[in-house]
PDB file of N, CA, C and O in Angstrom:
ATOM      1  N   MET A   1       0.833  -1.190   0.000  1.00  0.00           N
ATOM      2  CA  MET A   1       0.000   0.000   0.000  1.00  0.00           C
ATOM      3  C   MET A   1       0.878   1.254   0.000  1.00  0.00           C
ATOM      4  O   MET A   1       0.631   2.200  -0.748  1.00  0.00           O
ATOM      5  N   PHE A   2       1.900   1.242   0.848  1.00  0.00           N
ATOM      6  CA  PHE A   2       2.787   2.400   0.927  1.00  0.00           C
ATOM      7  C   PHE A   2       3.571   2.578  -0.379  1.00  0.00           C
ATOM      8  O   PHE A   2       3.834   3.705  -0.798  1.00  0.00           O
ATOM      9  N   GLU A   3       3.939   1.473  -1.016  1.00  0.00           N
ATOM     10  CA  GLU A   3       4.654   1.556  -2.292  1.00  0.00           C
ATOM     11  C   GLU A   3       3.767   2.159  -3.381  1.00  0.00           C
ATOM     12  O   GLU A   3       4.253   2.916  -4.222  1.00  0.00           O
ATOM     13  N   MET A   4       2.477   1.833  -3.375  1.00  0.00           N
ATOM     14  CA  MET A   4       1.546   2.415  -4.330  1.00  0.00           C
ATOM     15  C   MET A   4       1.437   3.925  -4.119  1.00  0.00           C
ATOM     16  O   MET A   4       1.393   4.694  -5.080  1.00  0.00           O
ATOM     17  N   PHE A   5       1.394   4.341  -2.854  1.00  0.00           N
ATOM     18  CA  PHE A   5       1.352   5.770  -2.537  1.00  0.00           C
ATOM     19  C   PHE A   5       2.610   6.468  -3.044  1.00  0.00           C
ATOM     20  O   PHE A   5       2.523   7.527  -3.665  1.00  0.00           O
ATOM     21  N   LEU A   6       3.775   5.882  -2.784  1.00  0.00           N
ATOM     22  CA  LEU A   6       5.034   6.487  -3.228  1.00  0.00           C
ATOM     23  C   LEU A   6       5.105   6.557  -4.751  1.00  0.00           C
ATOM     24  O   LEU A   6       5.604   7.538  -5.302  1.00  0.00           O
ATOM     25  N   ASN A   7       4.615   5.532  -5.431  1.00  0.00           N
ATOM     26  CA  ASN A   7       4.605   5.546  -6.888  1.00  0.00           C
ATOM     27  C   ASN A   7       3.721   6.679  -7.411  1.00  0.00           C
ATOM     28  O   ASN A   7       4.094   7.362  -8.365  1.00  0.00           O
ATOM     29  N   SER A   8       2.568   6.883  -6.804  1.00  0.00           N
ATOM     30  CA  SER A   8       1.676   7.974  -7.216  1.00  0.00           C
ATOM     31  C   SER A   8       2.320   9.335  -6.969  1.00  0.00           C
ATOM     32  O   SER A   8       2.188  10.245  -7.787  1.00  0.00           O
ATOM     33  N   VAL A   9       3.006   9.471  -5.860  1.00  0.00           N
ATOM     34  CA  VAL A   9       3.687  10.739  -5.554  1.00  0.00           C
ATOM     35  C   VAL A   9       4.794  10.994  -6.567  1.00  0.00           C
ATOM     36  O   VAL A   9       4.952  12.119  -7.043  1.00  0.00           O
ATOM     37  N   ARG A  10       5.558   9.966  -6.900  1.00  0.00           N
ATOM     38  CA  ARG A  10       6.630  10.123  -7.900  1.00  0.00           C
ATOM     39  C   ARG A  10       6.064  10.524  -9.254  1.00  0.00           C
ATOM     40  O   ARG A  10       6.600  11.417  -9.910  1.00  0.00           O
ATOM     41  N   LEU A  11       4.984   9.870  -9.678  1.00  0.00           N
ATOM     42  CA  LEU A  11       4.361  10.224 -10.953  1.00  0.00           C
ATOM     43  C   LEU A  11       3.808  11.638 -10.938  1.00  0.00           C
ATOM     44  O   LEU A  11       3.906  12.358 -11.933  1.00  0.00           O
ATOM     45  N   PHE A  12       3.225  12.041  -9.808  1.00  0.00           N
ATOM     46  CA  PHE A  12       2.677  13.388  -9.701  1.00  0.00           C
ATOM     47  C   PHE A  12       3.768  14.434  -9.872  1.00  0.00           C
ATOM     48  O   PHE A  12       3.614  15.376 -10.649  1.00  0.00           O
ATOM     49  N   PHE A  13       4.871  14.269  -9.146  1.00  0.00           N
ATOM     50  CA  PHE A  13       5.940  15.265  -9.218  1.00  0.00           C
ATOM     51  C   PHE A  13       6.709  15.197 -10.530  1.00  0.00           C
ATOM     52  O   PHE A  13       7.355  16.173 -10.911  1.00  0.00           O
ATOM     53  N   ALA A  14       6.655  14.068 -11.227  1.00  0.00           N
ATOM     54  CA  ALA A  14       7.271  13.974 -12.547  1.00  0.00           C
ATOM     55  C   ALA A  14       6.349  14.536 -13.630  1.00  0.00           C
ATOM     56  O   ALA A  14       6.770  14.720 -14.773  1.00  0.00           O
ATOM     57  N   GLY A  15       5.086  14.811 -13.269  1.00  0.00           N
ATOM     58  CA  GLY A  15       4.139  15.366 -14.232  1.00  0.00           C
ATOM     59  C   GLY A  15       3.493  14.320 -15.115  1.00  0.00           C
ATOM     60  O   GLY A  15       3.022  14.650 -16.204  1.00  0.00           O
ATOM     61  N   ARG A  16       3.454  13.065 -14.680  1.00  0.00           N
ATOM     62  CA  ARG A  16       2.901  11.994 -15.501  1.00  0.00           C
ATOM     63  C   ARG A  16       1.714  11.303 -14.851  1.00  0.00           C
ATOM     64  O   ARG A  16       1.331  10.222 -15.299  1.00  0.00           O
ATOM     65  N   LEU A  17       1.117  11.874 -13.819  1.00  0.00           N
ATOM     66  CA  LEU A  17       0.000  11.215 -13.142  1.00  0.00           C
ATOM     67  C   LEU A  17      -1.317  11.438 -13.879  1.00  0.00           C
ATOM     68  O   LEU A  17      -2.105  10.506 -14.038  1.00  0.00           O
ATOM     69  N   PHE A  18      -1.558  12.664 -14.329  1.00  0.00           N
ATOM     70  CA  PHE A  18      -2.802  12.999 -15.019  1.00  0.00           C
ATOM     71  C   PHE A  18      -2.537  13.187 -16.506  1.00  0.00           C
ATOM     72  O   PHE A  18      -1.474  13.666 -16.899  1.00  0.00           O
ATOM     73  N   ARG A  19      -3.516  12.806 -17.333  1.00  0.00           N
ATOM     74  CA  ARG A  19      -3.383  13.037 -18.772  1.00  0.00           C
ATOM     75  C   ARG A  19      -3.491  14.513 -19.104  1.00  0.00           C
ATOM     76  O   ARG A  19      -2.704  15.040 -19.890  1.00  0.00           O
ATOM     77  N   ASP A  20      -4.468  15.180 -18.502  1.00  0.00           N
ATOM     78  CA  ASP A  20      -4.698  16.602 -18.778  1.00  0.00           C
ATOM     79  C   ASP A  20      -4.397  17.386 -17.502  1.00  0.00           C
ATOM     80  O   ASP A  20      -5.226  17.464 -16.595  1.00  0.00           O
ATOM     81  N   HIS A  21      -3.211  17.956 -17.449  1.00  0.00           N
ATOM     82  CA  HIS A  21      -2.776  18.654 -16.239  1.00  0.00           C
ATOM     83  C   HIS A  21      -3.611  19.905 -15.971  1.00  0.00           C
ATOM     84  O   HIS A  21      -3.872  20.250 -14.818  1.00  0.00           O
ATOM     85  N   GLN A  22      -4.020  20.572 -17.028  1.00  0.00           N
ATOM     86  CA  GLN A  22      -4.808  21.792 -16.857  1.00  0.00           C
ATOM     87  C   GLN A  22      -6.184  21.472 -16.252  1.00  0.00           C
ATOM     88  O   GLN A  22      -6.662  22.210 -15.390  1.00  0.00           O
ATOM     89  N   ALA A  23      -6.810  20.405 -16.685  1.00  0.00           N
ATOM     90  CA  ALA A  23      -8.112  20.016 -16.132  1.00  0.00           C
ATOM     91  C   ALA A  23      -7.971  19.624 -14.668  1.00  0.00           C
ATOM     92  O   ALA A  23      -8.828  19.962 -13.851  1.00  0.00           O
ATOM     93  N   ALA A  24      -6.899  18.917 -14.331  1.00  0.00           N
ATOM     94  CA  ALA A  24      -6.673  18.529 -12.930  1.00  0.00           C
ATOM     95  C   ALA A  24      -6.485  19.762 -12.064  1.00  0.00           C
ATOM     96  O   ALA A  24      -7.023  19.836 -10.959  1.00  0.00           O
ATOM     97  N   PHE A  25      -5.721  20.734 -12.560  1.00  0.00           N
ATOM     98  CA  PHE A  25      -5.508  21.957 -11.789  1.00  0.00           C
ATOM     99  C   PHE A  25      -6.800  22.754 -11.645  1.00  0.00           C
ATOM    100  O   PHE A  25      -7.065  23.313 -10.581  1.00  0.00           O
ATOM    101  N   GLN A  26      -7.601  22.812 -12.697  1.00  0.00           N
ATOM    102  CA  GLN A  26      -8.869  23.541 -12.630  1.00  0.00           C
ATOM    103  C   GLN A  26      -9.819  22.898 -11.619  1.00  0.00           C
ATOM    104  O   GLN A  26     -10.479  23.604 -10.856  1.00  0.00           O
ATOM    105  N   GLN A  27      -9.891  21.590 -11.606  1.00  0.00           N
ATOM    106  CA  GLN A  27     -10.756  20.910 -10.646  1.00  0.00           C
ATOM    107  C   GLN A  27     -10.251  21.129  -9.217  1.00  0.00           C
ATOM    108  O   GLN A  27     -11.044  21.358  -8.304  1.00  0.00           O
ATOM    109  N   TRP A  28      -8.942  21.058  -9.029  1.00  0.00           N
ATOM    110  CA  TRP A  28      -8.377  21.313  -7.704  1.00  0.00           C
ATOM    111  C   TRP A  28      -8.680  22.742  -7.272  1.00  0.00           C
ATOM    112  O   TRP A  28      -9.019  22.989  -6.115  1.00  0.00           O
ATOM    113  N   LEU A  29      -8.557  23.683  -8.207  1.00  0.00           N
ATOM    114  CA  LEU A  29      -8.804  25.087  -7.894  1.00  0.00           C
ATOM    115  C   LEU A  29     -10.262  25.330  -7.513  1.00  0.00           C
ATOM    116  O   LEU A  29     -10.537  26.151  -6.638  1.00  0.00           O
ATOM    117  N   LYS A  30     -11.193  24.638  -8.148  1.00  0.00           N
ATOM    118  CA  LYS A  30     -12.613  24.757  -7.785  1.00  0.00           C
ATOM    119  C   LYS A  30     -12.851  24.303  -6.350  1.00  0.00           C
ATOM    120  O   LYS A  30     -13.543  24.976  -5.587  1.00  0.00           O
ATOM    121  N   GLY A  31     -12.280  23.167  -5.989  1.00  0.00           N
ATOM    122  CA  GLY A  31     -12.425  22.665  -4.621  1.00  0.00           C
ATOM    123  C   GLY A  31     -11.769  23.576  -3.606  1.00  0.00           C
ATOM    124  O   GLY A  31     -12.314  23.806  -2.527  1.00  0.00           O
ATOM    125  N   PHE A  32     -10.601  24.096  -3.947  1.00  0.00           N
ATOM    126  CA  PHE A  32      -9.897  25.011  -3.060  1.00  0.00           C
ATOM    127  C   PHE A  32     -10.692  26.292  -2.865  1.00  0.00           C
ATOM    128  O   PHE A  32     -10.818  26.780  -1.742  1.00  0.00           O
ATOM    129  N   ALA A  33     -11.230  26.840  -3.953  1.00  0.00           N
ATOM    130  CA  ALA A  33     -12.007  28.079  -3.864  1.00  0.00           C
ATOM    131  C   ALA A  33     -13.278  27.872  -3.036  1.00  0.00           C
ATOM    132  O   ALA A  33     -13.657  28.744  -2.254  1.00  0.00           O
ATOM    133  N   LEU A  34     -13.930  26.730  -3.203  1.00  0.00           N
ATOM    134  CA  LEU A  34     -15.120  26.423  -2.412  1.00  0.00           C
ATOM    135  C   LEU A  34     -14.786  26.377  -0.924  1.00  0.00           C
ATOM    136  O   LEU A  34     -15.479  26.981  -0.105  1.00  0.00           O
ATOM    137  N   ALA A  35     -13.725  25.662  -0.585  1.00  0.00           N
ATOM    138  CA  ALA A  35     -13.336  25.542   0.821  1.00  0.00           C
ATOM    139  C   ALA A  35     -12.894  26.893   1.391  1.00  0.00           C
ATOM    140  O   ALA A  35     -13.223  27.223   2.530  1.00  0.00           O
ATOM    141  N   LEU A  36     -12.161  27.662   0.612  1.00  0.00           N
ATOM    142  CA  LEU A  36     -11.705  28.970   1.082  1.00  0.00           C
ATOM    143  C   LEU A  36     -12.875  29.914   1.326  1.00  0.00           C
ATOM    144  O   LEU A  36     -12.916  30.607   2.343  1.00  0.00           O
ATOM    145  N   CYS A  37     -13.824  29.944   0.398  1.00  0.00           N
ATOM    146  CA  CYS A  37     -15.000  30.811   0.577  1.00  0.00           C
ATOM    147  C   CYS A  37     -15.808  30.411   1.806  1.00  0.00           C
ATOM    148  O   CYS A  37     -16.240  31.264   2.581  1.00  0.00           O
ATOM    149  N   LEU A  38     -16.005  29.118   1.973  1.00  0.00           N
ATOM    150  CA  LEU A  38     -16.737  28.644   3.156  1.00  0.00           C
ATOM    151  C   LEU A  38     -16.007  29.011   4.438  1.00  0.00           C
ATOM    152  O   LEU A  38     -16.622  29.460   5.405  1.00  0.00           O
ATOM    153  N   MET A  39     -14.698  28.817   4.443  1.00  0.00           N
ATOM    154  CA  MET A  39     -13.924  29.119   5.639  1.00  0.00           C
ATOM    155  C   MET A  39     -14.001  30.607   5.992  1.00  0.00           C
ATOM    156  O   MET A  39     -14.206  30.964   7.152  1.00  0.00           O
ATOM    157  N   LEU A  40     -13.839  31.458   5.001  1.00  0.00           N
ATOM    158  CA  LEU A  40     -13.898  32.895   5.267  1.00  0.00           C
ATOM    159  C   LEU A  40     -15.295  33.344   5.686  1.00  0.00           C
ATOM    160  O   LEU A  40     -15.450  34.118   6.631  1.00  0.00           O
ATOM    161  N   LEU A  41     -16.299  32.858   4.985  1.00  0.00           N
ATOM    162  CA  LEU A  41     -17.671  33.258   5.287  1.00  0.00           C
ATOM    163  C   LEU A  41     -18.092  32.798   6.682  1.00  0.00           C
ATOM    164  O   LEU A  41     -18.581  33.597   7.481  1.00  0.00           O
ATOM    165  N   LEU A  42     -17.905  31.513   6.974  1.00  0.00           N
ATOM    166  CA  LEU A  42     -18.293  31.005   8.288  1.00  0.00           C
ATOM    167  C   LEU A  42     -17.384  31.531   9.390  1.00  0.00           C
ATOM    168  O   LEU A  42     -17.821  31.710  10.527  1.00  0.00           O
ATOM    169  N   GLY A  43     -16.129  31.779   9.058  1.00  0.00           N
ATOM    170  CA  GLY A  43     -15.210  32.341  10.041  1.00  0.00           C
ATOM    171  C   GLY A  43     -15.612  33.735  10.468  1.00  0.00           C
ATOM    172  O   GLY A  43     -15.446  34.104  11.631  1.00  0.00           O
ATOM    173  N   TRP A  44     -16.141  34.513   9.537  1.00  0.00           N
ATOM    174  CA  TRP A  44     -16.582  35.865   9.889  1.00  0.00           C
ATOM    175  C   TRP A  44     -17.965  35.860  10.543  1.00  0.00           C
ATOM    176  O   TRP A  44     -18.223  36.636  11.462  1.00  0.00           O
ATOM    177  N   LEU A  45     -18.849  34.986  10.067  1.00  0.00           N
ATOM    178  CA  LEU A  45     -20.221  34.998  10.574  1.00  0.00           C
ATOM    179  C   LEU A  45     -20.397  34.223  11.878  1.00  0.00           C
ATOM    180  O   LEU A  45     -21.124  34.674  12.763  1.00  0.00           O
ATOM    181  N   VAL A  46     -19.760  33.092  12.012  1.00  0.00           N
ATOM    182  CA  VAL A  46     -19.985  32.234  13.178  1.00  0.00           C
ATOM    183  C   VAL A  46     -18.770  32.289  14.097  1.00  0.00           C
ATOM    184  O   VAL A  46     -18.783  32.984  15.112  1.00  0.00           O
ATOM    185  N   SER A  47     -17.734  31.562  13.742  1.00  0.00           N
ATOM    186  CA  SER A  47     -16.468  31.602  14.474  1.00  0.00           C
ATOM    187  C   SER A  47     -15.399  30.974  13.585  1.00  0.00           C
ATOM    188  O   SER A  47     -15.712  30.152  12.723  1.00  0.00           O
ATOM    189  N   PRO A  48     -14.157  31.353  13.786  1.00  0.00           N
ATOM    190  CA  PRO A  48     -13.091  30.782  12.956  1.00  0.00           C
ATOM    191  C   PRO A  48     -12.979  29.260  13.066  1.00  0.00           C
ATOM    192  O   PRO A  48     -12.680  28.588  12.079  1.00  0.00           O
ATOM    193  N   LEU A  49     -13.215  28.722  14.247  1.00  0.00           N
ATOM    194  CA  LEU A  49     -13.126  27.276  14.419  1.00  0.00           C
ATOM    195  C   LEU A  49     -14.193  26.556  13.602  1.00  0.00           C
ATOM    196  O   LEU A  49     -13.899  25.556  12.947  1.00  0.00           O
ATOM    197  N   VAL A  50     -15.408  27.044  13.632  1.00  0.00           N
ATOM    198  CA  VAL A  50     -16.487  26.442  12.844  1.00  0.00           C
ATOM    199  C   VAL A  50     -16.179  26.568  11.362  1.00  0.00           C
ATOM    200  O   VAL A  50     -16.415  25.631  10.599  1.00  0.00           O
ATOM    201  N   GLY A  51     -15.657  27.710  10.947  1.00  0.00           N
ATOM    202  CA  GLY A  51     -15.298  27.910   9.543  1.00  0.00           C
ATOM    203  C   GLY A  51     -14.259  26.916   9.062  1.00  0.00           C
ATOM    204  O   GLY A  51     -14.388  26.369   7.966  1.00  0.00           O
ATOM    205  N   VAL A  52     -13.236  26.674   9.861  1.00  0.00           N
ATOM    206  CA  VAL A  52     -12.185  25.732   9.479  1.00  0.00           C
ATOM    207  C   VAL A  52     -12.718  24.308   9.422  1.00  0.00           C
ATOM    208  O   VAL A  52     -12.426  23.573   8.478  1.00  0.00           O
ATOM    209  N   VAL A  53     -13.494  23.917  10.421  1.00  0.00           N
ATOM    210  CA  VAL A  53     -14.004  22.543  10.467  1.00  0.00           C
ATOM    211  C   VAL A  53     -14.954  22.274   9.301  1.00  0.00           C
ATOM    212  O   VAL A  53     -14.812  21.260   8.618  1.00  0.00           O
ATOM    213  N   VAL A  54     -15.906  23.152   9.064  1.00  0.00           N
ATOM    214  CA  VAL A  54     -16.878  22.937   7.984  1.00  0.00           C
ATOM    215  C   VAL A  54     -16.192  23.005   6.616  1.00  0.00           C
ATOM    216  O   VAL A  54     -16.488  22.193   5.739  1.00  0.00           O
ATOM    217  N   ALA A  55     -15.288  23.955   6.426  1.00  0.00           N
ATOM    218  CA  ALA A  55     -14.589  24.063   5.146  1.00  0.00           C
ATOM    219  C   ALA A  55     -13.729  22.827   4.891  1.00  0.00           C
ATOM    220  O   ALA A  55     -13.633  22.371   3.752  1.00  0.00           O
ATOM    221  N   SER A  56     -13.112  22.287   5.918  1.00  0.00           N
ATOM    222  CA  SER A  56     -12.307  21.074   5.760  1.00  0.00           C
ATOM    223  C   SER A  56     -13.172  19.890   5.370  1.00  0.00           C
ATOM    224  O   SER A  56     -12.807  19.117   4.483  1.00  0.00           O
ATOM    225  N   LEU A  57     -14.300  19.744   6.017  1.00  0.00           N
ATOM    226  CA  LEU A  57     -15.201  18.636   5.693  1.00  0.00           C
ATOM    227  C   LEU A  57     -15.761  18.758   4.281  1.00  0.00           C
ATOM    228  O   LEU A  57     -15.762  17.785   3.526  1.00  0.00           O
ATOM    229  N   VAL A  58     -16.231  19.933   3.924  1.00  0.00           N
ATOM    230  CA  VAL A  58     -16.814  20.133   2.593  1.00  0.00           C
ATOM    231  C   VAL A  58     -15.738  20.013   1.510  1.00  0.00           C
ATOM    232  O   VAL A  58     -15.971  19.389   0.475  1.00  0.00           O
ATOM    233  N   GLY A  59     -14.574  20.601   1.740  1.00  0.00           N
ATOM    234  CA  GLY A  59     -13.484  20.500   0.766  1.00  0.00           C
ATOM    235  C   GLY A  59     -13.003  19.073   0.588  1.00  0.00           C
ATOM    236  O   GLY A  59     -12.732  18.645  -0.534  1.00  0.00           O
ATOM    237  N   GLY A  60     -12.896  18.342   1.665  1.00  0.00           N
ATOM    238  CA  GLY A  60     -12.495  16.943   1.587  1.00  0.00           C
ATOM    239  C   GLY A  60     -13.524  16.081   0.898  1.00  0.00           C
ATOM    240  O   GLY A  60     -13.168  15.120   0.217  1.00  0.00           O
ATOM    241  N   PHE A  61     -14.792  16.404   1.058  1.00  0.00           N
ATOM    242  CA  PHE A  61     -15.862  15.677   0.384  1.00  0.00           C
ATOM    243  C   PHE A  61     -15.924  16.035  -1.099  1.00  0.00           C
ATOM    244  O   PHE A  61     -16.258  15.185  -1.924  1.00  0.00           O
ATOM    245  N   ALA A  62     -15.607  17.282  -1.447  1.00  0.00           N
ATOM    246  CA  ALA A  62     -15.739  17.745  -2.824  1.00  0.00           C
ATOM    247  C   ALA A  62     -14.617  17.246  -3.731  1.00  0.00           C
ATOM    248  O   ALA A  62     -14.857  17.012  -4.916  1.00  0.00           O
ATOM    249  N   GLN A  63     -13.409  17.076  -3.217  1.00  0.00           N
ATOM    250  CA  GLN A  63     -12.280  16.704  -4.081  1.00  0.00           C
ATOM    251  C   GLN A  63     -12.489  15.383  -4.821  1.00  0.00           C
ATOM    252  O   GLN A  63     -12.255  15.345  -6.029  1.00  0.00           O
ATOM    253  N   PRO A  64     -12.911  14.304  -4.174  1.00  0.00           N
ATOM    254  CA  PRO A  64     -13.138  13.074  -4.948  1.00  0.00           C
ATOM    255  C   PRO A  64     -14.244  13.227  -6.000  1.00  0.00           C
ATOM    256  O   PRO A  64     -14.175  12.623  -7.070  1.00  0.00           O
ATOM    257  N   LEU A  65     -15.247  14.026  -5.695  1.00  0.00           N
ATOM    258  CA  LEU A  65     -16.313  14.254  -6.675  1.00  0.00           C
ATOM    259  C   LEU A  65     -15.794  15.042  -7.874  1.00  0.00           C
ATOM    260  O   LEU A  65     -16.193  14.788  -9.011  1.00  0.00           O
ATOM    261  N   LEU A  66     -14.907  15.996  -7.617  1.00  0.00           N
ATOM    262  CA  LEU A  66     -14.349  16.789  -8.703  1.00  0.00           C
ATOM    263  C   LEU A  66     -13.344  15.976  -9.533  1.00  0.00           C
ATOM    264  O   LEU A  66     -13.235  16.179 -10.742  1.00  0.00           O
ATOM    265  N   PHE A  67     -12.615  15.064  -8.895  1.00  0.00           N
ATOM    266  CA  PHE A  67     -11.569  14.327  -9.586  1.00  0.00           C
ATOM    267  C   PHE A  67     -12.050  13.010 -10.195  1.00  0.00           C
ATOM    268  O   PHE A  67     -11.247  12.290 -10.788  1.00  0.00           O
ATOM    269  N   LYS A  68     -13.324  12.677 -10.068  1.00  0.00           N
ATOM    270  CA  LYS A  68     -13.787  11.365 -10.529  1.00  0.00           C
ATOM    271  C   LYS A  68     -13.714  11.189 -12.036  1.00  0.00           C
ATOM    272  O   LYS A  68     -13.574  10.057 -12.500  1.00  0.00           O
ATOM    273  N   ASP A  69     -13.803  12.246 -12.815  1.00  0.00           N
ATOM    274  CA  ASP A  69     -13.801  12.125 -14.278  1.00  0.00           C
ATOM    275  C   ASP A  69     -12.444  12.390 -14.904  1.00  0.00           C
ATOM    276  O   ASP A  69     -12.325  12.372 -16.129  1.00  0.00           O
ATOM    277  N   LEU A  70     -11.422  12.635 -14.104  1.00  0.00           N
ATOM    278  CA  LEU A  70     -10.089  12.869 -14.647  1.00  0.00           C
ATOM    279  C   LEU A  70      -9.484  11.561 -15.127  1.00  0.00           C
ATOM    280  O   LEU A  70      -9.723  10.500 -14.550  1.00  0.00           O
ATOM    281  N   LYS A  71      -8.704  11.651 -16.181  1.00  0.00           N
ATOM    282  CA  LYS A  71      -8.027  10.476 -16.740  1.00  0.00           C
ATOM    283  C   LYS A  71      -6.602  10.433 -16.198  1.00  0.00           C
ATOM    284  O   LYS A  71      -5.892  11.439 -16.190  1.00  0.00           O
ATOM    285  N   TYR A  72      -6.203   9.257 -15.750  1.00  0.00           N
ATOM    286  CA  TYR A  72      -4.869   9.052 -15.222  1.00  0.00           C
ATOM    287  C   TYR A  72      -4.040   8.286 -16.241  1.00  0.00           C
ATOM    288  O   TYR A  72      -4.577   7.486 -17.007  1.00  0.00           O
ATOM    289  N   ASP A  73      -2.737   8.528 -16.250  1.00  0.00           N
ATOM    290  CA  ASP A  73      -1.843   7.784 -17.142  1.00  0.00           C
ATOM    291  C   ASP A  73      -1.382   6.507 -16.521  1.00  0.00           C
ATOM    292  O   ASP A  73      -0.623   5.760 -17.138  1.00  0.00           O
TER     293      ASP A  73
END
């Protein structure tokens, strides 16, 4: 299991993990922007701790949904 993780990390840093790097970055950016907006909004309206916790949960849930249609090499 750990070897599979290391292989994926090596491919990622070599630039050979995703077929379309721009699409992968765009999907990552969408998830990041969603989590950042939630964190800032809830941090100002409720409390910073609630903002961080909710943004982490939503961002972590959104990434697999955003990355499900990406093609890997």
